[in-house]
N, C-alpha and C positions, 0 to 999 in steps of 0.2 A: 804130708809134705815131704819124706824121703821119695815117693814115686814122681812127686813134681822135679825133683832136685837129679833123681835118674833122667826122667824126659828131657828136661835144659843139658845137663852133661851131654848125654845124645846126639844132640842138635848142633849143642857146642864144636864137636868134635866133626862129626861129618860135611856139618856149611861154613861153619868158622874156625877150622883146623888150619888155615895158613894165616888165619886174623892175629894181630896184636893183643896182649889180654886186656889191655884200656878198648881196646872196640870190641871187645867179647863180653865187656861191662856195658857198652853202651847198648848193644845187641839184646842184650836180658832185663834192661831198663826197656827196651822199648818194645817187648813180651810180656812182661808183664800187667801191660796197661796202664789207664788213669791210675786205677785205687794204688794198685799199686807203686808208682811212681812218687803218688801222696806220700804215701810208707816210709816212702825210701827217702822224702824231702825233711823228715824226722827222724831220722837213726843220726847218729854224732858219728863220725869219722874220727884220726890219727891223721895225720901228714902224710900223703900219698896213697895212705888206705882205699878212699872210693876208689880206684883206677885198679885194683887188685882183686881177680875173681873171687880166690877163695874168701880173702875178708867180705866182698859184696854175699858171697852166700852165708858166709857163717851168720851177717846181721840181719838176715832175713827167717833165717831158721829158730836167732834167738827170741826175735818179735813173734814168730807165728808158735811156736814149741814152747809154751811153758813148765813147771818145773812139773813134777809128776803127778802133783794133786793137783795141779793148776792145766785143765785141756779146752778150756775153752781161750777165746782172742778176743772176747769182752771186754771192756771194762764199765763201770756203772756211769761214766761219763764218756763225752766225746772227743778221746783222746786228740787222735788223728786230729782231728777239726780244727781243736785249740791250738796245736803245733801249727797249721796250715795259717791261721789268724796270725797268732804270734806272730810269724818268720813277715808279715806283711807289714808288719806293728815299727817294726824296725828298733825293738827293744833292748835288741845286743844283750848285754848279760844281765837285763833283770827278765829275761823271757820264761826262764825256767824256775826263777821266784814266784811270776805275776799268775803261769799257769797251774805250781803248787799250791795256790794259796786259792786259785779258783775252786780244784778237786777239794781241797781240806770244805773249804765253804758250802759247799757244792752240795756234796753229796746227802743223798737223805738218809743214811743208814746211823743214828745213833752211837752204835757199837766201833763205829769206822773211824766216827768221828773221833772219837775219845783217844782211842788208841794212836789217831795220827798226832794229836796234841800231844799225846805223852813222849812222841821220842824227840830224841835232844839233836837237832842236825838236818833236819827229814830233808833233802833233797825231791826232786821231780822223780827220779827214777825208784826209790825208795817207797816217793807216794805210791803211785802206779802199781807196786809190786805188794803190797799193802792192799789195795783195793783188788787186783788178778785175785789175792790169796784168798778174800774174804769172800769172795765172789764161785770162787770153787769151793771152796768149805761148804758155802751151802747148796749147790748140786750134788757134793759127793753126800752129802746128810740124808738128802732126799732119795737118792738112792739107795742108801742103806736100812733108809725106814721107809720100804713101799708102803704105801699106801695105795686098797684098791681103787680103780679108776673108772668110771665110763667111757672117757674120753682123754687123748693127748693133745693138746690142742698145737698149734704151732702159729705164730703171726704171720701174717705177708708180709714179703719182704718192701712191699710198693702197699702202705694201708690205707685204705680206702676210707675216705670223710664223708658223710652223712650233712649233702649239700641242704644249705636251709632254706633255699627256692623249690626244695620239692614237694612242701607242703607249705599251706598258709603261711604268711608270717604275723608278728604282733607285735605290739609295741614290747613287753615284757619281756627279758631274756633273764637265762640259768648259766652261771659259770658252771661248766662240765672240763676235766680233766681230761683231755684225749694222750693216751700212748700211742705216739706209732712204733717204735721200735726200744729196744732196750739200751739204748744208744742217747736215747731220748726223751728225757725224763721228767723236762720240767716245763716243756712247751705247754701250752691253754689255749682252745677255743670257744670260743661263745658260740651255742649253737640254742636258735629261738625258741620262747616258747609257743605254742599254737592251741589257738582258740577255736575248738568245733560247737558246731549248733546243729540241730535236726542230724544227731548221731544217736542209731537207735545200737541200747545194749542187748545181749543176750545173755541167757545165762551161762553160771558155771558151773561144771561139777567138782570141780577139782580143786586141791586148796595151794596156796606160795605161801612161800617161805623167803626169808632172807639167808643171806649167808650165813646170818649170827642164829639163824633157826628161828625166830620170829615169825609169828603170822601173821601174813596183810591179809588186812581188810577191802577183799576187793568185789566190787561192784558190778562185774558183770564184763564182760568182752564185746568188741566191734575188729569189724574187717574194714581195714582204712587205705586207699590205692594211691601210694608214694609215684615214685618217676619210674620207680623198673618195675615194679608187678606191687601185688596183694599185700598188707602182712597183719597179720594178726593182732592186736596191744589188748592189755588188760588195763582195765581201768580201778584203782585205787583211792579209796578215800584216806590217801594221807599227802601232808604236805609240807615232802621231803622232793628233794632232786632228785632227778629220774635217773637209771642206769641201762645200759643195752645191756638184754637180757642174749642168753644163747641163741636163742630162734634164730631173732633179731640178727642178729651180728653174723649171726650164719647166711642167713637167707638176702641180708645186705653184700656178701663176698667179702667183711672186714676179719673173718679166720675161714682155716681151713681146716677137715678131718683128716686127723694118720691114723687114729686105729678108732675105730665103731665098733658095736655093741651089736649083732643082731638082736630086730624089731621084730616082732608081732605081725605087722603092716608095713607092706613098702610105703614109699613114695608115689602113688600113681602113676605120678608124671614125669617122675626117672624109672617105674619098670614099664611104662608104654610108650617111648617116648613118641613113636609114627603115629600115636592117634591124638596127640598133643602140639602135633608143630606142623604147622604146611595148611594144606584146605585138601579136607578131600572127597575123594570121588566115586559115588557111590556106580556099578553096573550097568542096572536096566538101564536106558533112556527113558526120557520122560517123550509123549507124543500131545501136542497141542491138538485139542476136537475144534473144529470152528466152525460157526454154521455158514453156510454158504448162504441163507437169505439177508445175510450182511454186508452191506458193500464196502471193496477193502480202501482204506483212507491212507492218505498221500500226505501227511505233513510238511508243512514247509519250514528251513532250517531256521531257528532259534538262534537271534543275537548271542556273537561271545564278544565279549571287551577284547581289546585286543592285549592288553596286559594280563589276561590272562590264556591268552591262546601256548605260548611255553607250555605251563603248568598243565593246561588237558592237554597237549600234545604228550607229555611227560606222563600223566596217569595213565592215559587210554595205553601209550605204549605197558606201564605195567602191566596193565590186567590183562595185555593179549598173550605177556612173557607167564605169566598166570592161567594160560587158555581158558578166565572165563568169557572174555570177545573173540570175534579175528574179523579182520578185513572182508566187503563185500563186493565184488566187483559187478554180480550176476543184478540183471533183472530184477527188481520182488515188488509185490501188491503191496504190500502196506511195508510205511515209514514212519515208525515214531519221533516222535521229536526229546531231544536233550534237551534236561537242566542242570545247571553247574552249581554247586555253591562251594564257598569258600569256606573249612572250617575257622573257627577265629584265634584260634591258639596255634594250631600247628600252622595254618597256612596252605595244606593238603587241599587235593578239592574231590567233593565228592558226586558224586556221577547218579544221575534220577534220570529215570526212563518216563515220559507221561503218554501210561497207557489207554490210557481212554479213552480210546475211542477202541482200540483192541480188544477192551474188556465185554464191551459189546456184543462182541463177535466169538468171545471163547464159551465153548458149556463148561460147564461146573461139573465135576465128579461129585456127589455128592456122597460122602463118608463120612458114617457117623462116629462124632467123636464121645470120648468118654466121658462119663458124667462123676461130680465128685459123690453120689452116692453107690455107685459101680466102682469107686475106686476104693474106698473107704472102708466098703464087706471086705473087702479081699486085707485091710492093713491090719488086723485084726493082730494083737499083740507084738507089732513092731514098734520097737527100741532106738535101735539106732537107723539111720536115715540118711541118703546120700542125692544130691539134686545135679545132674548134669549140663551143663549147658552147651549145644551147638555150636560149633564155629562158623560161624555164615552158612547157616543148614543147607538154605536155597542153592545155595553156589554148589554145594555138595551132590549134585543131582544135574546129570545132563540132559540135554534134549537130544532129536534127531535132527537131520540135516533140513525138514520142511520147518516143524517149527522154528529153527534157528533163524530165520527168514522171516520171523513172522513178529522175529524183536526186532527187526532190522534201525537204527536211528541213524541220522544224520546227523556231520559233526563240519566242521573247518575244513577234516581232513580227510571228507569222504564217509563213506558208510560203511557201520561194523553193524554187528549182528549179536548177539549172547548167546554163547555155546554151553552157560550153565544156565540152567533156570531163575529168570530174575528176580528183584523184589518190586510188586507192585501189581503183576497177572492175577487176573481173578479165582484162577484153578488153582492156585501156589498151596497155601495154605492146606487144604485138603489133600491135595495129591502128595505134599511134602509127609502130613499124620498118615495118608497109608502106607507110603515105602514105610517109616520107622516102624509101625504098627506091624506089617511084616517081618522086619528084620530081628524082632523080638519078640516075639509071640509063642515063642516058646522056650524063654527063660523062665523060669521063676521067680518071686520078689522085684518084678521090674513094670513100671508103670509109663506109658509114654505119651507123652502131649504136645502139642508144636513145637510148642517154646526148650522143655526139657524133659529130660528120661529121670524118672525118681527108684532111687532102687531103696528098697528097707529090708531087716532081718531083727530076725528076736531075741537074736545073740551077736555078740560080736563076730565070731566066728563065720555064722551065717550069714551075715551083712557082706563082710571082705569076701567070702566063696562069690557070691551073687554079684556083685562091684567087679572082679575079679573077669568072672566070663561076663561081665556085660563089657570090659574094657577088648577082652580078647574077641568077643564077635565085633565090633568097631573096628578092629584093626584088619579082623578077616575083611571085614565087606567093604574098607574102607572111608571110614566114617570118623571125620575129626573130631574133634571136642574143643571148647576155648578154655583152659585151665585157671584163668583168672576168677571165673564166673562159676566154675563149679564149685558143689561143697561136699567134705565129705565126711562121711561118720559122723553128724549130729547129731544133736538130739530134738532140732524141732524146724522145720523147713517150712518156707508158705508156699504151696502149691493150687492152681486151679483156683485163687478169690481163698482158698481156707488156710488155718495155721495147722499141721500136720505133726503128732508129738508121742511123747509114750502116751500121756494122758488119753488121748482119742485127737479126732477131730472138732473144732472149734471154729466160725467164722472171720475172715480179716477183721482186727477190728478200724483198719481202713474203712472199710463200707460204711461205717456207723457214726466215724471221727462228726465228719459235716457236723452232726444229731448232738454228739456227746459235746461238742466244745464248742456249739454256737454261744453266741453273748445273745444277753437278755436284750429285749428291746427297753428300746430310748425314748420313745415319745409316745404317740396315740394312732400313730403308721404306724409301726414297727408290731402294735399289740396287732393291727387287722391283718396286718402279711400273716402274721405267727397262726392268728386263729384261720384266716381264710384253710391256709395247711392242714391245720387240724383238722376245719371241716369235710378238709377234701379227704381225708385219712378214717374220719368217724366210721365207718361204715363196716370199717373192718373191727370195729371198738365197742363193747356197750357202753353207755352210761357215759360217756365221755363229755359227758357236759355238765357232767357233777366234778370234773378233775379240771373243770376249763374256769369254772365261774368263780373264782378268785381274780382271775387276768379278765374275763368280760367283764368286767366291774368299772374296770380303769374307763370304758368305751362312755362310760354314761358321764352325760352332762355337768349332772351336779356333782360327778367326783373328780378332784383335780389328779393329775398324771403325779403319783407318788408312789414306787416299785419298793416292796416292803418284802419281807421276808417270809410274811405267805405268801407274795405272788410269786418271790423265787422257788418256794416249797413245788407248789405248781405246776413251774415250771420246768422245773427237774424230773418232777413225776410225768409229765407230757413224754420229755425226750426220753424217760426211759420206758415206757408204755409203745413208743411207735417207733425204739428199733429193737422189739422185741417181738415174736409170732402173738398175736398173727397177723400183726399189720407187715412188718420183716417176713420176707418170705425168702426160700432156699433159691438159690437156678436152677433151672433143668437146663443143660446145654445144650439136649434133643430140639430144645422149643425155642420160635426166634424173639427177638429181647426187641425194646425199644430203650434208645437214650434220649432222655428231655430235657433241653438246654436251656440255661439264661445267662445273660451277664450285665452287669449294671459299673457303673459308673467307679465301686468301689472294689468287686469281685466276679465272682464267676457260680454257677450253681449246674449242679447237676443229679440226675436221679435218673438209675435202671430198673429197668419196668419191663414185667410177662405175668402173663395174664391180667393186665390190669391191677397188680398191688406190687409197690417197691419192693425191690432187691435190694437195691446199695445206694446210701447218699453220699455226695462228694461236695465240698466248696473249697474256695483259699479267696483267696486274696490277691487284689492286682498290685504286681511293682510299680513302682514308677512312673517307671518308660511306660507301660501296657496302660497305665492311665490316662495319657494322650495317644494312644489309638484312638483311632475314628471308628465310629459308632457297629457298623459293619464288622471292623477285622476285630472288636471284642465281641461280636455273638460268634463269629467262625471260632475265635479262642475257645468259648465257651466249649462250642463245640470240640472242639480238638480236643480240648483239658477233662469232658466227658469219657470221650470214644479211647483216649488214653490210657485214662483213670481206671475204665471199667475194661485195662485190657484184657485182663482172666478170666471175661467175661464172654467178650466179642470179639475176641482173636478168632479168625477163619470164617467169619460170617459177614452177610451184606446184612447191614444193621439200618433201622430206622430211625432216624430223628427227628425229632419232635424242638422247632423253633419259634419264637414269636415274632421275628425279624424278615417281614415277607424277600427283602432285597438280595436275601441268600439264597431264594430258589431261582433268580436270573443268573448270579453268578458265579453258582454250578454248573452251570448247564451252559458259560460261553467258554471261549474259547480261554485257555490258562494264562496262553499270552495276554489277554487283554484284563488278565485280575492284575490287583495291583500287587508288590511285591512283597508285602508282607503276606497275602490273601493267594502267592501262588504258593511261599512254601510251605503253609497250611494244609493248601489241598494236595500237594505233596505226599504229605505225611498222612493225609486219609486213607486216599485215595479211591476206598469202596462204603460209600454210601448211598441213602435215601434220603433227601430233606423235607420234610411236608411241615406246610406252615400251619402254625395251634396260633388263633387270638389270645394276646395277653394273659385276657381275663381266666382263659383253660389253662393256663400253665403256671399253677398256682406254686407248688415246691418247689421248679429252680429258682421261681423271681424269690421267693422266699430266702433260700438261701445263696442266694447271688448275692442281695442286699443286707446279710449277716455274718457275712468269709468271717468261716476262721484264720485264725491270724498267721497262717504258712500261705508259704508265695509261691512262683511255680517251678519246677527242674530248673536248674539252670543250663539244662543242657538243650531244649524246647528252645529258649525264653534267648539263650546267644545263638540256634541255629537261626531264628526269625529274623531275629536282628542282626547278625552275619548276614543274610541275603538279602536283607533290604539295604546294607551299608553298600554293600557289594554292587547292587543292583548302581547308585546313586556314586559311586568311587570313582568307576569305571566307568561314565559318561564322556564324552568327549571336551569337557568344560575343566576348567583350571577351579582351582579351591577356591582361588580369588574371587572368581565370577559366580559358582557356587553360597558364597558367603554374601558377594551382592544383592542376589536374584533372594535369599533370604530377606536380609535387608528392603527391599523393593516390597516384597511381600508382607512383609507388614508391615508397611505404608500403604497401599494397598485396599481401599475399603471395599471393592468387589469380593475381591481374595481373601478379606478378612472377616466377611458372612460366607463365604463358604466353608473356611476354615472350621467355624462356629457349625457349622451344618453336620460334617464330615465328623467331626466330634459327639456334639450331641446327640445327633441322629434327623435325616428329611422326616418333611412331614409328609405323610399319609397318601393328602393330595397333592394334585398338579398344581391347584389355582391358589394356596395357599402359600406355596414358592415367593421371596420376597423377588420382586423385580430386576434387582439387580446378577442374577444369577438366574434364572427361570432357563435362560439358554441350556446349564448345566446338567438340565432336568433327566434329560433320556438316558446318559450316561453317568450318573448319578455312584452308581455299584462299581464304577471301575477309580472313582476319587478313594486316594490316600494323604494323612499327612506325614510327610519324614523329616524331623527336625525344622519345622518354621516351612520344609518347599511342598506346596502339592505335587500332588501326582495323578496322572490319570492314565493306568497301567505302569508301564516302566516307563512313560514320559515328564518331563517336568512342564508344569502351567507359567509360563513368561509374564512377570505382572506388565501392566498395560505400561508402565515407563519406561521400560526396556525393549521393548519390541519393536520398535523402528530400528535397533541400533541392533535387533538380534536380527532383522530382515538382511541389515548392510554385511554382516557377519556370513550369513546363508549365500549371500550372492558374494562373497569377495571371490572366488572362482570363474564367476560369471558363468556360472551352468544353466540351462535352459528349464524352462519351467515345473518341467516333470522330472527332474534330477533333483529339483531344489526342494522339492513337495519332498521325493523320498530322503531328503539330506534331514530336512528336518521330521518328516515322522519318524528318523528312529531317536530321536531323545528330547524335542520337546514338542508344545502344541499352544494352541489357545485356540478359541472359539473363530473361527474367521479364517484360519490360519491360510489355506490353502488360496482362498480369492483374493485374500492380501499381498502371497506373494507372485499371483500373476499380474495384480496392477504395480506390481514394486518393480517386476520386469519386465514389465511392458513399456515403463515408462524409462527405462535403463537407455542413456542415452551410446554406450558402450556396445551394448546388446545390440542394439537398433541399427547403431553402422555397419556391422560386421554380419547383420541376420542375413539367413540365407535367401536365393531367388523365392518370390513365390511359386506354388505348390501350380503348375496348368490348372486353364480352367475349361471345364465344356465346351468342345467344336463349337462356335459359333456359324453355324449351317448357310451358307451362302444361297443367295437363290436361282432354282436354275434357270438358264437361260429360254426365250421362247423362241429365238428364231440364230440361225448360225451367224456367226458376226457382229453379236449387239452386245455383247463383254467380251473385252479382251485388259488383258495383264501386260504391262509394259515391265523390262529391267534393262541395268547394262550390267555386262558383264565380263571377265579379263580373262583371256588365253593366248598363250602363245606371243604374250610382249604385246597384243592387240586388245581393243574395247572394241565388246560388239552391243549391240540391242536386236533386243529380244522381243514378241510380241506374240503369245497365245491369242486363241479365239478360248471361254469357257464354254462354249456347249459345243465344239466337235476336238478340240486342242489340237488343231491346225496350227502350227507354228509359223513365222518369217523371222529371220535374223538377217543383219547388215554389218557390216565393218565400219567402223566408226575411225575417221580422220581425227576426232577430237571429241572431247565429252565434255563440249558445251552443246549449254540448249537449244540453240539453233540448230547445229550439224545432230543432237536427234531428231529436234519437230521436223528438219527435211527428208530423213530415214523414214521420219513415221507419216509423212504424208506423200513420202512414192508409197508404200502400205497398203495406206487405206483406198490410192488411185486404184491400185487393181482390187482390194476386194471389199469397200464401202468404207463409209465413217459408220463407227461404232456411235452406241448412243454411249459405253458408260467406258471411262477407262482409268485400272487401277493401277496402281505403281506406288513406290516407297516414297521417303519425305525428302530423296535426293536433292541435292538441289538445281537438279537440271529442270527436276517435272515440280517442283516449288515457287522457280522465280517466275516475275512478270508475264514473261516473254511466255510461258507453256502456257500460263492461263490468257495470256490473250490469244491463244493457237485455239486452247479449249476452248473461248467464248467465239471464236470466229468462226471456225468449223462446228460446231454446234456436239460437243457431247458433254458429258459430267465427269470431272474430273475426281480421281476421290483415291489420298492418298492415304497410306498406313502409318501408324503411331511409329516414333524414332522405337528401332532395332526388335521389333514385331514383326516380323516377316511375313509368319502364319496368315496377315491380310492380305498379302499378295501371296497365297501359299502356292497357285496353280503356276505363275511366271517364277516362281524362286523353285520349284520343283523342274521344272522347264531347264534352266539356268541349267544345275545340276547334269539331266540327262545327255544338254548336247554339249557341255564340255564334254561326256566320255565319248559320243558320238566322234567327236573333232580326231578325240586324242588317239582314239585304236584307227581310224582310216589313217592317219596320220603316221602313227606306227606301224599301219599293215600298206603302209604307200598306193592308198586306193582315194578314190574321188570321194571327196564329202558329200559335195552334193548327191552324188547316187543313194549314198547311204540316208540322206533327208529325204531321198527321192521313196528310199524303199520305206521308211517310214510313217510317212504320207501316205502310201498305200496298203499299211497293216491293217487288219481292223483292232478294232478295239476289245477290251473282255463286255462280253454281251453286246455288243455295240458293232456297225459299219465300222470301213475306216475312217481318221480324217477327213480323207479328200470327200469320199462319199455324204459326210454326214454337212461340208462346206460346199460343196459342189454336185452335190447329188450324181456323179459318174465317178470310176476307176481310173489311176492315170496308166497310161502306158509308161513300162519302163523295163529296165532287159530281159523279164522272164516272159518267154512267148506266151499270149493272151489270144484268144479267141475276138472278134468284132464284136461278137453282141454282147459279152461283158464291159464293152468297152463304153457302150450307148447307157445317153445319162438316162435314169429312172427316179420318179418321186419316190422320196423314203417317208413311213409314216409317219407324222412330228407327233406324235399325241404317244407313242409307243418307245418314240426317242427316249421322247422326255421324262415317261413312268420308268423306263432303264436306268433315264441318270438320278432321279431322284432315289430311287431303292438303292443302288451304288453308293450314294451321298449318305446315305444312313445307317449303312453295313460299316460307310470308315466311321462316322460317327459316333455310334454303340460301338465301337473297338478301341475307337479315341477318348472315349470318354471313362473308359474304367481307371484310368490312371488320373483322373482330372478331379477337383475340386470345384466349386462357385465360389465366387467371391462377393459380399456385398456390395452394395452399392454405394456411391461414396457420395457424399452431397455437398452443398457448397459450405464451403470456410472450414471444413474438415481439416483436422491436423496431420499430416501423412509424414512420411518419409517416402522418396523415391528414389532410381537407379540410373545413375548417369548413362549406363550398359551393367548387358545380363548378370556379369560375374560384377562387378561394381562393388563399394561400398553405398550403405542409402544414406541419402544427406535431406537436410528436414525440407519441409514446404508445409505450401497451404494449398487447398482446392479452391482455382479461380472459378473458374465454369466447366461444364461437359463441352468436348468438340462435339463437329457434327456428325461424327464417326463413330458406331456403336466402341464401348470398353473403350473411351477413350477421354483422356481432361487435360487440360488445360491447368496447370499451377506458376507458383511463384514462392522462390526461393529467399529467405530474409532480407539478400540483400537484395531484392528487386527484380530480377533476372527469371525471364518467363521461358517453361517448358512446356511441349507436350508429351504427354506419355500414354503409353496403354495399364487400361489396369493390373494386368502380370507384373508390373513395374511400381506397382502403389502399392505403401501399405498406410494402415491405418492404425495412427498409436493414437495415447492417451497422454501425451505428451502435454506441455501448456502451449494454450497460445503464442503465436510468432507474433512482431511488430511487418507490415505488409507495407508497402506500395501500394498506393489504389489503384486497381485495375484500368482505371480513364485514368490517371499519373504513366501507368507501363506503356499503356495504345500509344499516346501523346507522345511520348516518346521515340516511341519506336516506330521507323517508317514505314516498315516492312506492312503486308498487312497481317491483320493477327491471328487469322487461319492459315496463313503458310511459314509457324512459327515450325524451327527445327531441332532439334537435340539439340544444336549447338551455339544455335539461335539464343541474344540476351537483348537488354533495353540499351545495348551500349552504341552508339553512331555507327553506322556501317557504310563499308567500300563501296561506292560505286564506280561500273565501269562509263567508259566515254559514250556518249549517245549520241555521237557524228553516224551517219548511215555508212555502211562495210558492204562491196558486192561481193555477192562471194563467187569464189574461181568457180568456172562448170566440172572439175575435178569432184568437187564435192555432192554434186549433182549425181548420186544412182542413178545409171538407165536402166530404161524401164525394158 
């Protein structure tokens, strides 16, 4: 107090010297903080004393410094707290009296209470003084009468309470008084009583006494996992309230030790903090050896639910920060699949790697594992044992860069690879065993296994010295351990399937528990199974028939099934015989082992076999959830149970598994993504085993164990792991909970799916012809089906009931995606038989999609017939250039063209110019044109008839049918434009073209007139003489040229099926327009051309390229005869825009054309 007072006076002199005394008092109250101001509010001041600095400091000094014998500022009650409460209650003059009464009534010291009651005129100050004096007197007496104590304890200022939810709750509760500080003696907390089952008690070699010196009756001790750490609990056979002991209070952080006595054994976790912290890293990297004859596999990425992506990103970042994985940017030959599982309690993600394809290429390092016989010969005299557990052992082994790339896996955030050796690769166990064996091979009293390090000693000192040597070695090489799973200086441990203790080595009782606790048969079938097992094992035991005789007689027809004491005795004797030598043998880890597994509706059974002799038995009952698994899921669960139950014997080996369920052979060979969710999770836990089908009649012992399991259930971790993965798959589908509930309800009402559900749970028949016809179509992928909470899955896809399929198709097509994209969308989450065909049919009838559908792909080129003679077939068209219309006529034989400027685009003007050209070159036999109004008019038809040529009109918007004329239109336009730009005569340009040889052919003039034309280029007369050309050779070259053009054109074409009369179609008004409804009326008189009718009765002609056959319902149509009757035009001359509405005709009076419209020759 004096030091604080001195500091405060210095502060006031330096910082507040010029301030008033009142302001200095306020500064003191600000500096002393909230607790100091609370004490200030309880002090009693006279008039104007609160603003005097000397009085204020004296009040605090009196409060903090008691009388000479009172050196503590604590009282038995919360005096300050009571003052604050009373001040807010407006008790005024009653305040001190009420607080005084609370102190008198609330003290727990009868001596102090008597003294307070004896005092006349007791005031609050006097009561507080008496309590303080009594407290300090007791402390001084303890100081004067020192007792030898091992520890001095101090309560934490903010004591931590044991959370009731750290352990399993129970309805029964016990009242426990919890003291948090010296000022809170009356507060009470309620701590829940905990009921635990299946907890193994270990022997205790020390005695416990109570505070009074009475010995406690201790049954044993056990280690239980609380929220923060494992704690050791002593179990007593008493019915009294529990108290927290020193060790538990210290480990839970309730007290601190401020003075300790040195013990002879240090806490390993404190003495070697580096060994028990973080992830270690061994020095020498591992190189994975690959069989070059195995082709690398790049697995496609697995779908990750959108809701898990952020969690996955965080988990990958965390692993990247720990240097377990890294990003991969370069190309890799191997890419593995990533499987993500959400942990049920924490919600954290577990990253799993599917390395089944990679394991086929990895070469094993066949390192000999230690046998139990080798270890036990070196454990002679061992009395103290420690078992050390690796902290993520595989991840402590680095890999070289080449090996890292082999473990590359894909994710939504790119590719990663492991920097440390991942779980699941085939060689991991042997490589890790080899490395740890080399690290500790020169240390005495140390045995290494894939799972643990065993340290032993004949004396306590020898054991502790060896343990320190091991921990020092771990610290040197960078190996870290998991403190929560380590056991230090114990008398008994389980190691490689055997119990090691000071008394010697004995087999683990778990290996025979399935037989020892097997219930007796309850009917004749149970007796038959039992005797079948006994007969299978009888070859190892002589005179077995004599022992089984009391049980065998129950099978006789004249005997009623009554299980008596005689049968029970024989049953117990049989169980004793088959769980001892020579029936049950010891396991030799250097030899291969086989696990024989089976599953029934009520349980799982497994037997470990070596050299055709049983080594261990195991069985358990199914949980309520597991009993609803499908048959194939139960069978694989039996395999998982067997391999994990016999983990001490099978770890690090490639195991042969026997099962009587043939579909398992198919599912383990398929891609992991094809398996149902439960099977996926089981297969990931298994990784390395070879499955062999064994008929049920030969799988005797596992069958009996599965049908008569002991009444224990699965490890919650395994069941939760599987069910969590399954529920995650369902939960993160794109469907809402409401939709999932509807699917569940409709599945229960769907007769077909109910038959399917029964087959999934009970099992499928062995032969396909025995399957009910309603579900016959599911036979080929029966091993991919499962039932989860009333929903049937095919792999990870939900099978939709029949009543919901139409609605589901509507939902799939809500965005009007194409057929392939809709199929992909469906493929992600749902399935039913024939879904692809139904999606195709549904979208092909969607009117919205049909209207906006893209144009058809071009058809293969329809090769035109090569004309036999020049000017036999010509094409004609009208084009617009430089504000004028022009007529062009092209010879299909010679490519010779003529153009004429049109005064107008009426049919009469076009005909006049065509007559002029025909008068110079002759009348062709065939004229091709588009469907322009000039060419489809009656006047042009009459012209064709009178001049004697055939007129062929192309379909609207399909210029390819008059392709030569269309191409020359572009060429002539360029020719005219260039001439105009250069200021040259366009007729000279046309002359030069007509006189220029074509590719592999003569010039157009030579092909048409058999002579060259005289041009501005000097030419000898001999070359201008007419010459007869080789007609056949010219035709051959033309045909070859057309074939080459067709071959090139057809590379990107696709033939369209021919349309039939009355086909429902969609057609385009223009090449990029929408598709309207229509019906095929008849074929047109030109190839690939059709006449169609709309629902409104309009008639159009279209090329096949602009027509789309649909599966829409047929539309009502106007009859063809009615359409023709109502249409005044010739049916053959129907154009793109013509309909059956009355046409507007021009006047029929004769018009004399002026001479200026007649082209001069």
